C-alpha positions in Angstrom: -8.9 -0.5 -27.0 -5.3 -1.3 -28.4 -4.1 -4.3 -27.5 -1.0 -4.1 -25.4 0.1 -7.9 -26.3 -1.6 -9.2 -29.2 0.9 -9.5 -32.1 3.5 -8.3 -29.8 6.6 -9.7 -28.2 5.4 -9.9 -24.4 7.3 -10.7 -21.4 6.0 -12.4 -18.4 5.0 -9.8 -15.9 7.2 -9.9 -12.6 3.6 -9.8 -10.5 0.1 -10.3 -10.9 -0.2 -6.2 -10.2 2.3 -5.4 -12.9 0.2 -7.5 -15.6 -1.9 -5.7 -18.0 -5.0 -7.3 -18.7 -6.4 -6.5 -22.8 -10.2 -6.1 -23.5 -11.2 -5.9 -27.0 -14.9 -5.2 -28.0 -17.6 -8.4 -27.6 -18.3 -9.4 -31.8 -21.7 -10.9 -30.2 -22.9 -8.0 -28.4 -26.8 -8.5 -27.1 -26.0 -12.4 -27.1 -25.7 -14.1 -23.7 -23.4 -16.6 -24.4 -20.7 -18.4 -22.3 -16.8 -18.1 -22.4 -14.5 -20.6 -20.8 -11.0 -20.8 -19.9 -9.6 -24.0 -18.7 -6.2 -23.5 -17.2 -4.9 -27.0 -16.1 -1.4 -25.9 -15.3 -1.7 -22.7 -12.7 1.1 -22.6 -10.2 1.6 -20.0 -7.5 3.9 -20.2 -4.4 2.7 -20.8 -0.5 3.2 -17.5 1.1 4.3 -19.5 4.3 6.9 -22.1 2.9 7.7 -20.7 -0.9 6.9 -24.0 -2.0 4.9 -24.3 -5.4 0.9 -25.0 -5.5 -0.6 -26.0 -8.4 -4.5 -25.7 -9.7 -6.6 -26.3 -12.4 -8.5 -23.3 -12.9 -11.7 -22.8 -14.9 -12.9 -19.3 -15.5 -16.3 -19.0 -17.1 -18.0 -15.7 -18.1 -21.1 -14.0 -19.9 -19.2 -11.3 -21.7 -20.8 -7.6 -21.7 -19.3 -4.8 -23.8 -15.7 -6.4 -24.0 -14.2 -9.7 -23.9 -10.7 -10.5 -22.4 -7.7 -11.3 -24.9 -6.6 -14.6 -24.4 -2.9 -13.6 -24.7 -3.0 -11.0 -22.0 -4.8 -13.8 -19.8 -2.1 -16.0 -20.1 0.5 -13.7 -19.5 -1.6 -12.5 -16.2 -2.2 -15.9 -14.9 1.4 -16.8 -15.5 2.5 -14.0 -13.5 1.5 -15.7 -10.3 4.3 -18.4 -10.9 6.3 -16.0 -8.3 3.6 -14.9 -6.1 2.8 -15.8 -2.7 -0.5 -16.2 -1.6 -3.0 -18.9 -0.2 -5.6 -20.6 -2.8 -8.2 -18.7 -1.6 -6.5 -15.2 -2.6 -5.3 -16.3 -5.7 -8.7 -17.9 -6.8 -10.8 -15.1 -5.7 -8.5 -12.4 -6.7 -8.4 -13.7 -10.4 -12.1 -13.8 -10.6 -12.5 -10.4 -9.0 -10.1 -8.4 -11.2 -11.6 -10.0 -14.4 -15.0 -9.0 -13.3 -13.8 -5.6 -11.9 -12.3 -4.5 -15.1 -14.0 -6.5 -18.2 -17.7 -5.7 -16.4 -19.3 -9.2 -17.7 -22.8 -9.8 -17.5 -21.6 -12.9 -15.1 -18.6 -14.6 -14.1 -17.2 -17.6 -12.0 -13.9 -19.4 -11.0 -13.5 -22.9 -9.9 -10.0 -23.2 -8.4 -9.4 -27.0 -7.9 -6.0 -27.2 -6.1 -3.8 -30.0 -6.0 -3.0 -31.4 -2.2 -0.5 -29.8 0.2 -0.2 -31.9 3.0 -2.8 -34.5 1.7 -5.8 -32.0 1.7 -7.0 -30.6 -1.6 -8.4 -27.2 -1.3 -11.1 -26.4 -4.2 -12.3 -22.4 -4.4 -15.2 -21.2 -5.7 -16.4 -17.7 -6.5 -19.2 -15.9 -8.7 -20.3 -12.6 -9.4 -24.0 -13.5 -8.9 -26.5 -15.8 -10.1 -26.1 -16.8 -13.5 -28.3 -15.0 -16.2 -31.6 -16.8 -16.9 -31.5 -19.4 -19.5 -27.6 -19.5 -19.9 -26.3 -22.8 -20.6 -23.9 -23.8 -17.9 -22.2 -26.7 -18.5 -20.3 -28.4 -15.5 -16.6 -27.4 -14.9 -15.6 -31.0 -16.0 -13.1 -31.1 -12.8 -13.7 -34.2 -10.9 -13.3 -34.5 -7.1 -10.1 -34.9 -6.2 -8.8 -38.8 -7.0 -5.2 -38.3 -8.2 -6.1 -35.6 -10.7 -4.6 -36.0 -13.9 
């Protein structure tokens, strides 16, 4: 499980499919705890117009045997910059890839997309019900009112 990116010079992958996510051993195996990544400047492209779309992503997960290495996650998320997909596909696809590869006990993702055509689109996905007893704070992104 040697990380590909940590401590190395890395370039932004051209596509999400080319991105390599690194996982390292969970330092607190057997504990139920929440890890949160807030990504307030996520970008992708509209698959119809090619115009940029912007979102604030919040990824919460309860680690299993591994945790995702943050530099590889940053590069993976950055690879969407030139990726054309609808909001739903980006949000759910990110959550499913992390869940499938990392095999956490639980994962959820909230995609809070900024308006296009005057309508903000928020997309939510989770792997299952959260584990019993998990402290699950609010994702902290308010309903759209000129988010910022």
